Each structure stands twice: as C-alpha cells, then as structure tokens.
C-alpha positions, -999 to 999 in steps of 0.1 A, spaced: 16 167 -403 -7 191 -424 -29 176 -449 -34 196 -480 -57 195 -512 -47 208 -544 -18 234 -554 -9 227 -516 -40 245 -501 -55 238 -466 -94 237 -464 -96 276 -458 -75 285 -488 -40 293 -468 -11 281 -498 19 261 -481 50 265 -490 85 246 -479 98 265 -455 85 286 -433 46 298 -428 29 327 -410 -6 333 -402 -12 372 -413 -44 372 -388 -32 382 -354 -26 357 -329 -55 340 -315 -54 312 -285 -91 301 -295 -103 263 -305 -112 263 -343 -107 302 -351 -87 328 -369 -50 338 -361 -28 309 -365 -19 281 -383 -30 240 -378 -15 212 -377 -20 174 -361 6 150 -351 8 115 -366 -8 98 -338 -40 124 -342 -46 119 -375 -70 90 -370 -99 122 -356 -95 136 -389 -103 109 -413 -143 114 -411 -131 148 -423 -105 146 -446 -132 125 -469 -150 156 -470 -118 176 -487 -100 165 -518 -69 154 -501 -35 157 -531 -5 153 -505 3 160 -469 33 182 -453 59 174 -425 58 208 -406 74 214 -374 66 247 -348 93 275 -355 116 280 -317 97 312 -297 66 309 -321 37 310 -301 10 283 -301 -15 261 -284 -19 224 -279 -56 210 -284 -69 175 -281 -60 165 -317 -47 194 -330 -18 222 -324 -21 258 -340 8 278 -343 16 315 -351 42 299 -378 51 266 -389 81 254 -410 71 231 -437 100 206 -434 89 187 -467 58 174 -488 50 134 -488 
C-alpha cells in the first residue's frame, strides 16, 4: 500500500501512476534513503498514522513489487527499485 497526497504524489514529490513506477535514482538498499520507492503492507499502516496526519492524504494505492525488482524489507515498510500500482483507492 502507498499513501498519496493531492495529484497522486508522495511526500517526496514523486507522482504515481497506474502500472509500473520506477525510481530514477541509482538503487540503494539503505533505510530512509534515495534510490528506491517505498510502500507498506496493510498490517504496517498503524505505525505510520502519526506521520500521515502531517501529510495531506488524498488517496491510497495498492502496489506490488514486480518480479526481478531489487527490494529491501524493513520493520514497517518495503523499498523497491520498481513498484506496480494495481489500483488507486
């Protein structure tokens, strides 16, 4: 899941679209660094509630990591070089 603001943008200004989305920065496995796109699983949404209230939430996107994409899993989020937006809700 990806939480989005107005015009389907994330907090860093990236605009999401239906289908494949990729990061233009070189891949970086680091936590909270450039070089990847972030999302969370539904079960991990609760830890983000405090942060979401500081961001104008407009809609959410259901996302998946495509086969072959480099990714890293952290405690409450996933980082991948590419994510597929399956639908906006």
